[in-house]
C-alpha positions as CSV (number, residue, x, y, z in Angstrom):
1,M,-4.4,-23.2,-10.5
2,C,-1.5,-20.8,-10.2
3,P,2.0,-22.1,-10.9
4,D,4.6,-22.0,-8.1
5,T,6.5,-18.7,-8.5
6,L,8.8,-18.9,-5.5
7,S,12.0,-20.4,-6.8
8,G,13.8,-17.0,-7.1
9,R,15.0,-14.4,-4.7
10,S,13.0,-11.3,-3.7
11,L,13.7,-7.8,-4.7
12,P,17.3,-6.7,-4.8
13,G,19.0,-5.9,-1.5
14,S,19.1,-2.2,-2.3
15,V,15.8,-0.5,-2.9
16,P,16.3,3.3,-2.8
17,R,12.9,4.0,-4.5
18,A,9.9,2.0,-5.6
19,A,7.8,3.0,-8.6
20,V,4.6,4.9,-7.8
21,D,2.3,2.1,-8.5
22,P,-0.3,0.0,-6.6
23,P,0.5,-3.1,-4.7
24,R,1.8,-6.1,-6.7
25,F,0.8,-9.5,-5.4
26,D,3.0,-11.6,-7.7
27,R,6.4,-10.5,-6.3
28,P,8.9,-13.4,-5.9
29,V,9.4,-14.6,-2.3
30,A,12.5,-16.3,-1.3
31,P,12.4,-19.8,0.3
32,S,11.8,-19.3,4.1
33,G,11.1,-15.6,3.3
34,Y,7.8,-13.7,3.4
35,A,5.7,-10.9,1.9
36,W,2.7,-9.3,3.5
37,W,0.2,-6.5,2.7
38,Y,-1.2,-4.7,5.8
39,L,-4.0,-2.3,6.3
40,D,-5.5,-0.8,9.5
41,A,-8.5,1.5,10.0
42,L,-10.4,3.3,12.7
43,S,-14.1,4.2,12.3
44,D,-15.0,7.9,12.1
45,D,-16.7,7.7,15.5
46,G,-13.7,6.0,17.0
47,S,-15.6,3.0,18.3
48,D,-14.5,0.3,15.8
49,A,-11.1,-0.6,14.4
50,L,-9.7,-3.4,12.2
51,T,-6.5,-4.8,10.8
52,V,-6.1,-7.0,7.7
53,I,-2.9,-8.7,6.7
54,A,-2.5,-10.9,3.6
55,F,0.6,-13.2,4.0
56,V,2.8,-15.2,1.6
57,G,4.9,-17.0,4.1
58,S,3.0,-16.2,7.3
59,V,5.7,-14.8,9.6
60,F,3.8,-15.6,12.8
61,S,2.8,-19.1,11.8
62,P,3.9,-22.0,14.1
63,W,3.5,-24.3,11.1
64,Y,5.9,-22.2,9.0
65,A,8.3,-21.9,11.9
66,R,8.3,-25.7,12.2
67,A,8.9,-26.2,8.5
68,R,11.9,-23.8,8.6
69,R,13.5,-25.7,11.4
70,H,13.7,-28.7,9.0
71,G,15.3,-26.7,6.2
72,M,14.3,-24.1,3.6
73,A,10.5,-23.9,3.5
74,N,8.2,-22.9,0.7
75,P,6.3,-19.7,1.7
76,M,3.4,-20.6,-0.7
77,D,2.6,-23.5,1.7
78,H,2.0,-21.0,4.5
79,C,-0.4,-18.3,3.2
80,A,-3.1,-16.6,5.3
81,L,-5.5,-13.7,5.5
82,N,-5.5,-12.4,9.0
83,V,-8.6,-10.3,9.9
84,A,-9.0,-8.7,13.3
85,L,-12.1,-6.8,14.2
86,Y,-12.1,-4.6,17.3
87,R,-15.6,-3.6,18.5
88,P,-16.8,-2.0,21.7
89,R,-18.4,-5.3,22.6
90,G,-15.5,-7.5,21.8
91,R,-13.0,-8.8,19.3
92,V,-13.4,-11.2,16.4
93,W,-10.2,-12.8,14.9
94,S,-9.4,-15.1,12.0
95,F,-6.0,-16.4,10.8
96,T,-6.4,-19.7,8.9
97,E,-3.3,-20.8,7.1
98,R,-3.6,-22.5,3.6
99,Q,-1.3,-24.4,1.3
100,R,-0.3,-23.6,-2.2
101,Q,-3.1,-25.7,-3.7
102,K,-5.6,-23.2,-2.3
103,V,-3.6,-20.0,-3.2
104,C,-3.4,-18.1,-6.5
105,R,-1.5,-14.9,-7.2
106,D,-1.1,-12.5,-10.1
107,E,-0.2,-8.8,-10.4
108,A,-3.4,-7.4,-9.1
109,H,-5.1,-10.4,-7.3
110,F,-4.2,-12.6,-4.3
111,Q,-6.6,-15.5,-3.7
112,I,-6.3,-17.3,-0.3
113,G,-8.8,-20.1,0.0
114,P,-12.3,-18.5,-0.3
115,S,-11.0,-15.0,0.6
116,S,-9.2,-12.6,-1.7
117,V,-7.3,-9.3,-1.9
118,A,-7.4,-7.4,-5.2
119,W,-6.3,-4.0,-6.6
120,N,-9.2,-2.6,-8.7
121,K,-8.3,0.5,-10.6
122,D,-7.8,2.9,-7.7
123,A,-8.7,0.9,-4.6
124,L,-7.8,-2.2,-2.6
125,E,-10.8,-4.6,-2.3
126,I,-10.8,-7.4,0.2
127,R,-13.4,-10.2,0.2
128,V,-13.5,-12.0,3.5
129,D,-14.9,-15.5,3.8
130,E,-13.2,-17.0,6.9
131,V,-14.0,-18.7,10.2
132,A,-13.1,-16.9,13.4
133,V,-11.1,-18.6,16.2
134,P,-11.0,-19.9,18.9
135,L,-14.8,-19.9,19.0
136,P,-15.9,-20.8,15.4
137,R,-18.1,-18.2,13.8
138,P,-18.3,-17.0,10.2
139,M,-16.6,-13.8,9.0
140,R,-18.0,-12.7,5.6
141,G,-18.2,-9.5,3.8
142,R,-16.1,-6.8,2.0
143,I,-13.6,-4.1,2.9
144,R,-12.6,-1.4,0.5
145,L,-9.6,0.9,1.0
146,T,-9.2,3.9,-1.3
147,P,-5.9,5.8,-0.9
148,E,-5.8,9.5,-1.0
149,N,-2.4,9.1,-2.7
150,L,0.4,6.6,-3.2
151,N,3.9,6.8,-1.7
152,S,6.9,6.2,-4.0
153,R,9.6,5.2,-1.5
154,A,10.7,1.9,-0.1
155,F,12.9,1.5,2.9
156,I,15.5,-1.1,4.0
157,L,15.1,-2.2,7.6
158,D,18.3,-4.2,8.2
159,S,22.1,-3.8,7.5
160,E,22.2,-6.5,4.8
161,G,19.1,-5.4,2.9
162,M,17.2,-8.6,3.6
163,H,14.0,-6.9,4.9
164,R,12.2,-4.2,3.0
165,W,9.1,-2.0,3.8
166,R,7.0,0.3,1.7
167,P,4.3,2.5,3.3
168,I,1.9,2.7,0.4
169,A,-0.7,5.1,1.7
170,I,-0.5,7.1,4.9
171,D,-4.1,8.2,4.5
172,A,-7.0,6.4,2.9
173,R,-10.8,6.0,3.1
174,V,-11.9,2.6,4.3
175,D,-15.4,1.2,3.9
176,V,-16.4,-1.9,5.9
177,D,-19.5,-3.9,4.8
178,L,-19.6,-7.3,6.7
179,D,-22.6,-9.6,6.8
180,E,-21.1,-11.8,9.6
181,P,-20.6,-10.4,12.1
182,S,-22.8,-7.5,11.0
183,M,-20.6,-4.4,10.7
184,R,-21.0,-1.4,8.5
185,W,-18.8,1.7,9.0
186,S,-16.4,4.0,7.3
187,G,-13.2,5.6,8.6
188,R,-9.6,6.5,7.9
189,G,-7.0,3.9,7.2
190,Y,-3.4,3.1,6.2
191,L,-1.8,0.6,3.8
192,D,1.8,-0.8,3.6
193,T,3.7,-3.8,2.4
194,N,6.8,-5.7,3.7
195,D,8.9,-8.5,2.3
196,G,12.1,-10.3,3.4
197,D,14.5,-13.0,2.4
198,R,14.9,-14.4,5.9
199,P,12.5,-15.0,8.8
200,L,11.9,-11.8,11.0
201,E,13.3,-13.5,14.1
202,A,16.6,-14.2,12.3
203,D,17.4,-10.5,12.1
204,F,15.3,-8.7,14.7
205,I,14.8,-9.0,18.5
206,R,12.0,-6.5,18.9
207,W,10.4,-3.4,17.6
208,D,7.9,-0.6,18.3
209,W,6.1,0.9,15.4
210,S,3.3,3.5,15.2
211,R,1.6,5.6,12.6
212,G,-0.9,8.5,12.7
213,S,-2.4,11.1,10.4
214,A,-4.3,14.3,10.8
215,A,-5.3,17.2,8.5
216,G,-3.8,15.6,5.5
217,R,-0.4,14.9,7.1
218,G,1.0,11.8,8.5
219,A,3.9,10.4,10.6
220,I,5.4,7.0,11.1
221,L,7.8,6.1,14.0
222,Y,9.9,2.9,13.9
223,D,12.3,1.7,16.6
224,A,13.9,-1.7,16.3
225,V,16.5,-3.7,18.1
226,R,18.3,-5.9,15.6
227,R,19.7,-9.4,16.1
228,D,23.3,-8.0,15.6
229,G,22.8,-5.8,18.7
230,T,22.4,-2.5,16.8
231,R,19.4,-0.3,17.2
232,H,17.6,1.1,14.1
233,G,15.0,3.9,14.5
234,F,13.6,6.6,12.3
235,A,10.8,9.0,11.9
236,L,9.0,9.7,8.6
237,E,6.7,12.6,7.8
238,A,4.2,12.7,4.8
239,G,2.6,15.8,3.4
240,S,-0.6,16.1,1.4
241,D,1.2,14.5,-1.6
242,G,1.6,11.3,0.3
243,Q,5.4,11.2,-0.2
244,F,7.5,10.3,2.9
245,R,10.4,12.4,4.0
246,P,12.9,11.9,6.9
247,G,11.7,13.6,10.1
248,T,13.2,14.4,13.5
249,M,12.9,11.4,15.9
250,P,11.1,12.7,19.0
251,K,12.2,11.8,22.5
252,A,11.7,8.2,23.7
253,V,8.7,7.6,26.0
254,A,8.0,4.4,27.9
255,L,4.5,3.0,27.9
256,P,3.0,0.5,30.3
257,S,3.7,-3.1,29.5
258,T,0.8,-5.4,28.5
259,L,-0.8,-8.0,30.7
260,W,1.4,-10.6,29.0
261,G,4.5,-8.5,29.9
262,V,5.3,-7.3,26.4
263,A,7.2,-4.0,26.7
264,R,5.8,-1.1,24.9
265,G,7.5,2.2,24.0
266,T,7.1,5.1,21.6
267,H,8.5,8.6,20.8
268,A,6.6,11.9,21.1
269,A,7.2,15.6,20.6
270,S,6.6,18.2,23.2
271,G,3.1,18.3,24.6
272,P,1.1,15.9,26.8
273,A,2.8,12.5,27.3
274,P,1.5,9.7,25.1
275,K,-1.1,7.4,26.7
276,I,-2.6,4.1,25.8
277,A,-6.1,5.0,24.7
278,R,-7.1,1.4,24.1
279,T,-5.3,-2.0,23.9
280,L,-6.6,-3.8,20.8
281,E,-4.5,-6.9,20.9
282,D,-2.6,-8.4,23.9
283,T,-0.7,-11.7,23.1
284,P,2.4,-13.3,24.6
285,F,4.6,-11.8,22.0
286,Y,2.7,-9.0,20.3
287,A,0.5,-6.0,21.2
288,R,-1.6,-3.6,19.2
289,S,-2.8,-0.4,20.8
290,L,-4.4,3.0,20.0
291,L,-2.2,5.8,21.4
292,S,-3.3,9.3,22.4
293,T,-0.2,11.2,21.3
294,H,1.2,14.4,19.9
295,L,3.0,14.4,16.5
296,L,3.5,17.0,13.8
297,G,2.5,19.6,16.3
298,T,-1.0,18.0,16.4
299,P,-2.8,15.8,18.9
300,M,-3.8,12.5,17.2
301,I,-4.8,8.9,17.8
302,A,-2.0,6.7,16.4
303,M,-2.0,3.0,15.7
304,H,0.8,1.3,17.6
305,E,2.4,-2.1,17.7
306,S,5.1,-3.8,19.8
307,L,6.7,-7.1,18.8
308,D,8.9,-9.3,20.8
309,L,10.5,-11.9,18.5
310,D,12.4,-13.7,21.3
311,R,9.1,-14.4,22.9
312,F,7.6,-15.5,19.5
313,R,10.3,-18.2,19.0
314,S,10.1,-19.5,22.5
315,R,8.7,-23.0,22.8
316,W,5.8,-22.2,25.1
317,V,4.5,-19.5,22.7
318,Q,4.9,-21.8,19.7
319,L,2.7,-24.4,21.5
320,L,0.0,-21.8,22.1
321,L,-0.1,-20.3,18.6
322,P,-2.1,-23.1,16.8
323,F,-5.2,-22.0,18.8
324,R,-5.1,-18.5,17.2
325,A,-3.5,-19.5,13.8
326,P,-5.0,-22.9,12.7
327,R,-3.9,-24.6,9.5
328,A,-6.6,-25.7,7.0
329,L,-6.6,-29.3,5.9
330,A,-5.5,-29.8,2.3
331,W,-9.0,-30.9,1.2
332,R,-10.8,-27.9,2.9
333,P,-11.4,-24.6,1.1
């Protein structure tokens, strides 16, 4: 069993650059803080999509939020592998939270109950062994992400350096091989990582984020309203070397709100106005969409998310969340 490695603080508050290396799963995480590793992918034919997020200190967990209300909480008691599969005939979702007894981390491997995330030489390999919710059904199989390149820069997202983000790969090959539900496809994907020393809702009110790539180039747009009332937004561009450089923030464009009333917005350069091509996830505080947009002088389909953290911390949303993010009993795998 892995020892508890969470007594220290996270990375220093100033992170101008990160080493060009693969993801590390053994980073220290501050009490009540978090770290996550995120990937998304779209199949080559555009019909299927997925997101996978491995959490230490699950930022959207009602159980972790409750623990923090009673003092500093141990993020290792709130780990989860969130897998969302978006198919033409419907969505499949799993997000089971597990305690430290069912979690093991080292530099290249992160075990969460029966599932795992590992860096193997030049690729990220995910073994999924979960149960979907709210209607129980097995999710089993493997996902492999092979980056075209690795980015060297990390970015600070708040004025105090408490929240950090590193886009690891703007462009990657993703191969999906699931037995349950039966899915086998390949497509293009993206990989990043975030970590923070405080809960997200302590320092952010909301944000819109999107990323897209085409012809070996990529772009990321980030627009956040911080808890101190300031607004923080930026555009990044990546070339064929995968390294991100500051870009010009395009003009703001409003998008239709979701059925739950979550506001969505983006930025786009000249050309046809961005449109929601497909809403993948519509929840009371979070939306994930595919955008038909125009960036880097090129039309592209971009992955887009909108997050409302005031909604997330509201009591009625916290009461709904256990149905989408259950917590495994201590004696269950």
